[in-house]
MMTF fields as JSON, N, C-alpha, C and O atoms, coordinates in Angstrom:
{
  "mmtfVersion": "1.0.0",
  "mmtfProducer": "UNKNOWN",
  "numBonds": 175,
  "numAtoms": 176,
  "numGroups": 44,
  "numChains": 1,
  "numModels": 1,
  "chainsPerModel": [1],
  "groupsPerChain": [44],
  "chainIdList": ["A"],
  "bondAtomList": [4, 2, 8, 6, 12, 10, 16, 14, 20, 18, 24, 22, 28, 26, 32, 30, 36, 34, 40, 38, 44, 42, 48, 46, 52, 50, 56, 54, 60, 58, 64, 62, 68, 66, 72, 70, 76, 74, 80, 78, 84, 82, 88, 86, 92, 90, 96, 94, 100, 98, 104, 102, 108, 106, 112, 110, 116, 114, 120, 118, 124, 122, 128, 126, 132, 130, 136, 134, 140, 138, 144, 142, 148, 146, 152, 150, 156, 154, 160, 158, 164, 162, 168, 166, 172, 170],
  "bondOrderList": [1, 1, 1, 1, 1, 1, 1, 1, 1, 1, 1, 1, 1, 1, 1, 1, 1, 1, 1, 1, 1, 1, 1, 1, 1, 1, 1, 1, 1, 1, 1, 1, 1, 1, 1, 1, 1, 1, 1, 1, 1, 1, 1],
  "groupList": [{"groupName": "MET", "atomNameList": ["N", "CA", "C", "O"], "elementList": ["N", "C", "C", "O"], "formalChargeList": [0, 0, 0, 0], "bondAtomList": [1, 0, 2, 1, 3, 2], "bondOrderList": [1, 1, 2], "singleLetterCode": "M", "chemCompType": "L-PEPTIDE LINKING"}, {"groupName": "ASP", "atomNameList": ["N", "CA", "C", "O"], "elementList": ["N", "C", "C", "O"], "formalChargeList": [0, 0, 0, 0], "bondAtomList": [1, 0, 2, 1, 3, 2], "bondOrderList": [1, 1, 2], "singleLetterCode": "D", "chemCompType": "L-PEPTIDE LINKING"}, {"groupName": "ARG", "atomNameList": ["N", "CA", "C", "O"], "elementList": ["N", "C", "C", "O"], "formalChargeList": [0, 0, 0, 0], "bondAtomList": [1, 0, 2, 1, 3, 2], "bondOrderList": [1, 1, 2], "singleLetterCode": "R", "chemCompType": "L-PEPTIDE LINKING"}, {"groupName": "SER", "atomNameList": ["N", "CA", "C", "O"], "elementList": ["N", "C", "C", "O"], "formalChargeList": [0, 0, 0, 0], "bondAtomList": [1, 0, 2, 1, 3, 2], "bondOrderList": [1, 1, 2], "singleLetterCode": "S", "chemCompType": "L-PEPTIDE LINKING"}, {"groupName": "THR", "atomNameList": ["N", "CA", "C", "O"], "elementList": ["N", "C", "C", "O"], "formalChargeList": [0, 0, 0, 0], "bondAtomList": [1, 0, 2, 1, 3, 2], "bondOrderList": [1, 1, 2], "singleLetterCode": "T", "chemCompType": "L-PEPTIDE LINKING"}, {"groupName": "ILE", "atomNameList": ["N", "CA", "C", "O"], "elementList": ["N", "C", "C", "O"], "formalChargeList": [0, 0, 0, 0], "bondAtomList": [1, 0, 2, 1, 3, 2], "bondOrderList": [1, 1, 2], "singleLetterCode": "I", "chemCompType": "L-PEPTIDE LINKING"}, {"groupName": "GLU", "atomNameList": ["N", "CA", "C", "O"], "elementList": ["N", "C", "C", "O"], "formalChargeList": [0, 0, 0, 0], "bondAtomList": [1, 0, 2, 1, 3, 2], "bondOrderList": [1, 1, 2], "singleLetterCode": "E", "chemCompType": "L-PEPTIDE LINKING"}, {"groupName": "LEU", "atomNameList": ["N", "CA", "C", "O"], "elementList": ["N", "C", "C", "O"], "formalChargeList": [0, 0, 0, 0], "bondAtomList": [1, 0, 2, 1, 3, 2], "bondOrderList": [1, 1, 2], "singleLetterCode": "L", "chemCompType": "L-PEPTIDE LINKING"}, {"groupName": "ALA", "atomNameList": ["N", "CA", "C", "O"], "elementList": ["N", "C", "C", "O"], "formalChargeList": [0, 0, 0, 0], "bondAtomList": [1, 0, 2, 1, 3, 2], "bondOrderList": [1, 1, 2], "singleLetterCode": "A", "chemCompType": "L-PEPTIDE LINKING"}, {"groupName": "CYS", "atomNameList": ["N", "CA", "C", "O"], "elementList": ["N", "C", "C", "O"], "formalChargeList": [0, 0, 0, 0], "bondAtomList": [1, 0, 2, 1, 3, 2], "bondOrderList": [1, 1, 2], "singleLetterCode": "C", "chemCompType": "L-PEPTIDE LINKING"}, {"groupName": "TRP", "atomNameList": ["N", "CA", "C", "O"], "elementList": ["N", "C", "C", "O"], "formalChargeList": [0, 0, 0, 0], "bondAtomList": [1, 0, 2, 1, 3, 2], "bondOrderList": [1, 1, 2], "singleLetterCode": "W", "chemCompType": "L-PEPTIDE LINKING"}, {"groupName": "PHE", "atomNameList": ["N", "CA", "C", "O"], "elementList": ["N", "C", "C", "O"], "formalChargeList": [0, 0, 0, 0], "bondAtomList": [1, 0, 2, 1, 3, 2], "bondOrderList": [1, 1, 2], "singleLetterCode": "F", "chemCompType": "L-PEPTIDE LINKING"}, {"groupName": "PRO", "atomNameList": ["N", "CA", "C", "O"], "elementList": ["N", "C", "C", "O"], "formalChargeList": [0, 0, 0, 0], "bondAtomList": [1, 0, 2, 1, 3, 2], "bondOrderList": [1, 1, 2], "singleLetterCode": "P", "chemCompType": "L-PEPTIDE LINKING"}, {"groupName": "ASN", "atomNameList": ["N", "CA", "C", "O"], "elementList": ["N", "C", "C", "O"], "formalChargeList": [0, 0, 0, 0], "bondAtomList": [1, 0, 2, 1, 3, 2], "bondOrderList": [1, 1, 2], "singleLetterCode": "N", "chemCompType": "L-PEPTIDE LINKING"}, {"groupName": "GLY", "atomNameList": ["N", "CA", "C", "O"], "elementList": ["N", "C", "C", "O"], "formalChargeList": [0, 0, 0, 0], "bondAtomList": [1, 0, 2, 1, 3, 2], "bondOrderList": [1, 1, 2], "singleLetterCode": "G", "chemCompType": "PEPTIDE LINKING"}],
  "groupTypeList": [0, 1, 2, 3, 4, 5, 6, 2, 6, 7, 1, 8, 9, 7, 7, 3, 1, 6, 6, 0, 8, 7, 1, 10, 8, 8, 11, 12, 13, 12, 7, 12, 10, 5, 12, 8, 6, 6, 7, 3, 8, 14, 13, 12],
  "groupIdList": [1, 2, 3, 4, 5, 6, 7, 8, 9, 10, 11, 12, 13, 14, 15, 16, 17, 18, 19, 20, 21, 22, 23, 24, 25, 26, 27, 28, 29, 30, 31, 32, 33, 34, 35, 36, 37, 38, 39, 40, 41, 42, 43, 44],
  "secStructList": [7, 7, 2, 2, 2, 2, 2, 2, 2, 2, 2, 6, 6, 1, 7, 7, 6, 6, 6, 6, 6, 1, 7, 4, 4, 4, 1, 7, 7, 1, 7, 6, 6, 1, 7, 1, 2, 2, 2, 2, 6, 6, 7, 7],
  "xCoordList": [152.605, 151.163, 150.761, 151.352, 149.965, 149.396, 148.127, 147.308, 147.981, 146.698, 145.431, 144.582, 145.172, 143.854, 143.701, 142.609, 144.826, 144.749, 144.241, 143.22, 145.021, 144.548, 143.302, 142.776, 142.689, 141.545, 140.653, 139.858, 140.704, 139.747, 139.734, 138.643, 141.108, 140.899, 140.286, 139.601, 140.648, 139.856, 138.281, 137.476, 137.923, 136.35, 135.481, 134.324, 136.433, 135.722, 135.628, 135.046, 136.052, 135.767, 134.84, 134.52, 134.221, 133.207, 131.661, 131.471, 130.846, 129.564, 128.707, 128.836, 127.62, 126.532, 125.651, 125.836, 124.706, 123.601, 122.711, 122.073, 122.656, 121.645, 122.415, 121.942, 123.757, 124.591, 124.402, 124.158, 124.456, 124.514, 123.118, 122.949, 122.396, 120.759, 120.685, 119.968, 121.3, 121.449, 121.87, 122.466, 121.537, 122.154, 123.687, 124.102, 124.421, 125.842, 126.338, 127.459, 125.513, 125.964, 125.645, 126.015, 124.823, 124.652, 125.844, 125.914, 126.805, 127.982, 128.763, 128.542, 129.764, 130.906, 131.936, 132.176, 132.566, 133.582, 134.809, 135.341, 135.18, 136.741, 137.825, 138.898, 137.815, 138.776, 138.643, 138.723, 138.448, 137.998, 139.072, 138.964, 140.165, 141.443, 141.229, 141.76, 140.391, 140.115, 138.716, 137.684, 138.91, 137.731, 136.925, 137.427, 135.466, 134.372, 134.401, 134.006, 134.759, 134.761, 135.633, 135.137, 136.933, 137.722, 137.428, 137.964, 136.537, 135.924, 134.807, 134.684, 134.075, 132.896, 133.425, 132.663, 134.545, 134.972, 135.303, 135.467, 135.521, 135.821, 137.503, 137.938, 138.243, 139.561, 140.24, 139.883, 141.36, 141.894, 142.913, 143.452],
  "yCoordList": [62.722, 62.942, 64.441, 65.163, 64.814, 66.105, 66.263, 65.354, 67.518, 67.793, 67.405, 66.893, 67.582, 67.232, 65.678, 65.169, 64.958, 63.41, 63.089, 62.45, 63.576, 63.122, 63.477, 62.683, 64.916, 65.094, 64.047, 63.443, 63.807, 62.868, 61.751, 61.364, 60.908, 59.848, 59.798, 58.907, 60.902, 60.997, 61.144, 60.491, 62.009, 62.321, 60.853, 60.574, 60.084, 58.571, 57.843, 56.766, 58.128, 57.358, 57.83, 57.191, 59.065, 59.693, 58.728, 58.155, 58.649, 58.276, 59.24, 60.437, 58.689, 59.748, 60.007, 59.644, 60.598, 61.077, 59.879, 59.789, 58.955, 57.692, 56.632, 55.846, 56.807, 55.622, 56.144, 55.32, 57.49, 57.753, 57.461, 57.38, 57.356, 57.205, 55.785, 55.472, 54.856, 53.265, 53.009, 53.844, 51.834, 51.259, 50.977, 50.038, 51.663, 51.365, 49.827, 49.405, 49.153, 48.009, 46.833, 45.664, 47.444, 46.53, 46.461, 45.554, 47.454, 47.587, 46.389, 45.824, 45.872, 45.076, 45.685, 46.89, 44.868, 45.401, 45.588, 44.647, 46.728, 47.121, 46.63, 46.552, 46.259, 46.083, 44.782, 44.83, 43.706, 42.222, 41.626, 40.618, 42.492, 41.665, 42.272, 41.718, 43.469, 43.94, 43.527, 43.534, 43.142, 42.605, 43.705, 44.828, 43.49, 44.281, 44.947, 46.11, 44.411, 45.151, 46.311, 47.422, 46.228, 47.262, 48.359, 49.451, 48.125, 49.078, 49.908, 51.125, 49.203, 49.976, 50.54, 51.299, 50.323, 51.245, 52.354, 53.031, 52.951, 54.333, 54.534, 55.587, 53.419, 53.84, 54.549, 54.29, 55.572, 56.183, 55.558, 56.011],
  "zCoordList": [99.812, 99.565, 99.692, 100.496, 99.064, 98.999, 99.669, 99.803, 100.112, 101.094, 100.472, 101.201, 99.175, 98.599, 98.721, 98.971, 98.537, 98.411, 100.006, 100.259, 100.876, 102.104, 102.8, 103.58, 102.488, 102.569, 101.906, 102.626, 100.748, 99.929, 100.683, 101.103, 101.048, 101.919, 103.21, 103.714, 103.658, 105.119, 104.889, 105.553, 103.946, 103.669, 103.337, 103.65, 102.631, 102.268, 103.414, 103.28, 104.565, 105.822, 106.603, 107.605, 106.281, 107.064, 106.869, 105.796, 107.76, 107.637, 107.06, 107.317, 106.105, 105.803, 106.76, 107.922, 106.404, 107.277, 107.527, 108.576, 106.579, 106.635, 107.493, 108.313, 107.095, 108.174, 109.408, 110.29, 109.771, 111.079, 111.818, 113.035, 111.056, 111.734, 112.034, 112.985, 111.393, 111.538, 112.956, 113.636, 113.359, 114.474, 114.429, 113.75, 115.044, 114.727, 115.3, 115.02, 116.013, 116.355, 115.346, 115.446, 114.286, 113.015, 112.034, 111.204, 112.139, 111.294, 111.606, 112.677, 110.698, 110.948, 111.758, 111.691, 112.538, 113.505, 112.602, 112.014, 112.535, 111.643, 112.44, 111.84, 113.71, 114.554, 115.453, 116.681, 114.789, 115.168, 116.119, 116.818, 115.992, 116.851, 118.424, 119.387, 118.552, 119.857, 120.299, 119.629, 121.655, 122.474, 122.338, 122.278, 122.268, 122.195, 123.698, 123.776, 124.674, 126.066, 125.769, 125.955, 125.307, 125.121, 124.335, 124.52, 123.39, 122.304, 123.156, 123.021, 123.968, 124.533, 125.786, 126.385, 126.28, 127.72, 127.559, 128.574, 126.277, 125.921, 126.393, 126.86, 126.186, 126.715, 125.499, 124.35, 125.816, 124.665, 124.126, 123.117]
}
């Protein structure tokens, strides 16, 4: 992979300003196999 491809792929993951203003809890869980308690606990 070249740098520009990696940057483009990572940039595509970023939220827009409009998305940042929305309630994050309304978004679908991208990690459904991890219990919600673990996600909100702030574990690294």
